[in-house]
N, C-alpha and C positions, 0 to 999 in steps of 0.2 A: 178451608174446605166448605163447599156450598152445602146447603141443606139437601139438595138432590144427591150429592156425593155421599153425605152421611146416611141417607136412607138407602142408597144403593149398597153401601157397606153392610148394613143390617141385612138386606136381602141376600147378599153373597154369603153372609154368615149362616143364614137360614138354609141356603142351598147346601153349604158344606155340612151342616148338621143333618140335613135330610140324607145326603149321600153317605154319611157315616152311620146312619141309623140312630142318631141321638137327638132327633128333632123333638121340639116341644110338642106335647099333645095339644090339639086344638089350634095349631099354627096355620092360619089361612095361607100364608106364603108357602109353607111346606106342602100343604094340600095341593096347591097349584103345581108345584114341582112334581108331586106324585102323579097327578093327572096328565102332565105333559104338555107339549107344545100346542096340541089341538085345543085343549081347555083354555090355555093361556090366551091363544089367539081369539077364541070365542069371547072371552071376557073383554079383550081389547075392542072387539067389534061392538059389544053391548055398551061399553063405556063411551065409545065414540058416538054411538047413536044417542045415548043419554046426554052427551055434551051438546050435540046438535039441537035436541029438543029443548034443553035449558036455554040455549041461545035464542031459539025461535020463540020461546015463551018470555023472552026479555027478563029473565030472572037471574041477575048477576050473582046472587048468593049461591044459588043452585049451580050456576055455571062454574063458579070457582071450585065448588066441591067436585063436580063431575070432571073437570080438567085434572084435578089432583088424582081422582080415581083412575083416569086414563093414563096419566104419567106413571103412577105406581105400577099398573099392569104392564106398561111398556118396559119399565125397569125390570120387572120379573122376567119378561121375555128376553131382554138383553142378557140377564144372568143365566137364564136357561140355555141360551145359545152360545154362551161364552164370550159375549161382546161386552167389553167394559164400558161403563158410563163415560169415562174420560174420552173414549173414542168418539162417542156421540157429541160430547162437548167440543172436542177438537174440530169436528166438521162444522159445528155451529160457529165457532170462532173464525174459521176460514171463510165461511159465508158472510160473517159480520164485516170482514175486511173488504168485501165486495159491495157493501151497501153504498148506494149512490151511483153505482155503475151498472144499471139494469141491463144495458145492452150486453155487457160482458157476462153478467150473471145468467142471462137467458140464452146464451149462445149454445147451439147444439151441434155436435160433430155428426154430420149426416153420413159419415163413412163407417160409423160403428153400429 
Protein backbone atom coordinates (compact mmCIF):
# COMPACT_ATOMS: atom_id res chain seq x y z
CA UNK A 1 0.00 0.00 0.00
CA UNK A 2 1.37 3.41 -0.94
CA UNK A 3 1.57 6.27 1.51
CA UNK A 4 -1.11 8.01 -0.56
CA UNK A 5 -3.45 5.03 -0.21
CA UNK A 6 -2.78 4.94 3.56
CA UNK A 7 -3.65 8.62 3.89
CA UNK A 8 -6.74 8.13 1.75
CA UNK A 9 -7.88 5.32 4.03
CA UNK A 10 -7.63 7.68 7.02
CA UNK A 11 -9.60 10.32 5.11
CA UNK A 12 -12.31 7.76 4.27
CA UNK A 13 -12.46 6.72 7.93
CA UNK A 14 -12.91 10.37 8.93
CA UNK A 15 -15.69 10.72 6.36
CA UNK A 16 -17.45 7.67 7.75
CA UNK A 17 -17.10 9.01 11.31
CA UNK A 18 -18.49 12.37 10.17
CA UNK A 19 -21.46 10.71 8.50
CA UNK A 20 -22.14 8.59 11.59
CA UNK A 21 -21.89 11.57 13.91
CA UNK A 22 -18.87 10.15 15.72
CA UNK A 23 -16.27 12.53 14.29
CA UNK A 24 -13.37 13.59 16.46
CA UNK A 25 -13.73 17.10 17.74
CA UNK A 26 -11.28 19.47 16.05
CA UNK A 27 -10.77 17.16 13.05
CA UNK A 28 -9.88 19.39 10.10
CA UNK A 29 -10.86 16.64 7.66
CA UNK A 30 -14.32 16.33 9.23
CA UNK A 31 -14.64 20.12 9.17
CA UNK A 32 -14.08 20.02 5.41
CA UNK A 33 -16.72 17.32 4.99
CA UNK A 34 -19.13 19.38 7.07
CA UNK A 35 -18.57 22.47 4.91
CA UNK A 36 -18.98 20.50 1.70
CA UNK A 37 -17.71 20.51 -1.85
CA UNK A 38 -17.56 24.30 -2.22
CA UNK A 39 -15.17 24.67 0.73
CA UNK A 40 -13.08 21.71 -0.37
CA UNK A 41 -12.76 23.11 -3.90
CA UNK A 42 -11.89 26.53 -2.51
CA UNK A 43 -9.07 24.95 -0.49
CA UNK A 44 -7.80 23.12 -3.58
CA UNK A 45 -7.68 26.43 -5.43
CA UNK A 46 -5.81 28.09 -2.57
CA UNK A 47 -3.32 25.25 -2.31
CA UNK A 48 -2.79 25.20 -6.09
CA UNK A 49 -2.02 28.92 -5.99
CA UNK A 50 0.37 28.47 -3.07
CA UNK A 51 2.08 25.66 -5.01
CA UNK A 52 2.60 27.96 -7.98
CA UNK A 53 3.95 30.74 -5.74
CA UNK A 54 6.41 28.37 -4.05
CA UNK A 55 7.61 27.19 -7.47
CA UNK A 56 7.98 30.76 -8.74
CA UNK A 57 9.92 31.64 -5.56
CA UNK A 58 12.24 28.71 -6.31
CA UNK A 59 11.71 27.38 -2.77
CA UNK A 60 11.71 23.60 -3.06
CA UNK A 61 11.12 23.01 0.66
CA UNK A 62 7.98 25.13 0.52
CA UNK A 63 7.05 23.62 -2.83
CA UNK A 64 7.15 20.10 -1.40
CA UNK A 65 4.94 21.19 1.49
CA UNK A 66 2.44 22.93 -0.77
CA UNK A 67 2.25 19.94 -3.13
CA UNK A 68 1.43 17.73 -0.15
CA UNK A 69 -1.25 20.18 1.02
CA UNK A 70 -2.70 20.18 -2.50
CA UNK A 71 -2.72 16.39 -2.73
CA UNK A 72 -4.36 16.08 0.70
CA UNK A 73 -7.19 18.39 -0.32
CA UNK A 74 -7.59 16.57 -3.64
CA UNK A 75 -7.91 13.32 -1.67
CA UNK A 76 -10.58 14.89 0.55
CA UNK A 77 -12.45 15.92 -2.60
CA UNK A 78 -12.20 12.38 -3.96
CA UNK A 79 -13.59 10.93 -0.73
CA UNK A 80 -16.33 13.55 -0.61
CA UNK A 81 -17.37 12.72 -4.17
CA UNK A 82 -17.19 8.95 -3.69
CA UNK A 83 -14.16 8.55 -5.97
CA UNK A 84 -11.67 6.03 -4.66
CA UNK A 85 -7.98 6.91 -4.77
CA UNK A 86 -7.29 3.59 -6.53
CA UNK A 87 -9.37 4.89 -9.45
CA UNK A 88 -7.06 7.90 -9.71
CA UNK A 89 -3.98 5.68 -9.50
CA UNK A 90 -5.41 3.36 -12.17
CA UNK A 91 -5.65 6.24 -14.64
CA UNK A 92 -2.10 7.29 -13.80
CA UNK A 93 -0.91 3.72 -14.41
CA UNK A 94 -2.71 3.69 -17.77
CA UNK A 95 -1.08 6.97 -18.73
CA UNK A 96 2.30 5.65 -17.59
CA UNK A 97 1.98 2.85 -20.13
CA UNK A 98 1.69 5.49 -22.86
CA UNK A 99 4.91 7.29 -21.91
CA UNK A 100 7.16 7.53 -24.92
CA UNK A 101 4.27 7.65 -27.32
CA UNK A 102 3.37 11.34 -27.16
CA UNK A 103 1.55 11.27 -30.48
CA UNK A 104 -0.86 8.63 -29.17
CA UNK A 105 -1.11 10.33 -25.76
CA UNK A 106 -2.14 13.68 -27.26
CA UNK A 107 -4.58 12.32 -29.84
CA UNK A 108 -7.99 13.93 -29.54
CA UNK A 109 -11.19 12.48 -30.92
CA UNK A 110 -12.73 15.49 -32.65
CA UNK A 111 -16.08 13.68 -32.96
CA UNK A 112 -16.78 13.87 -29.23
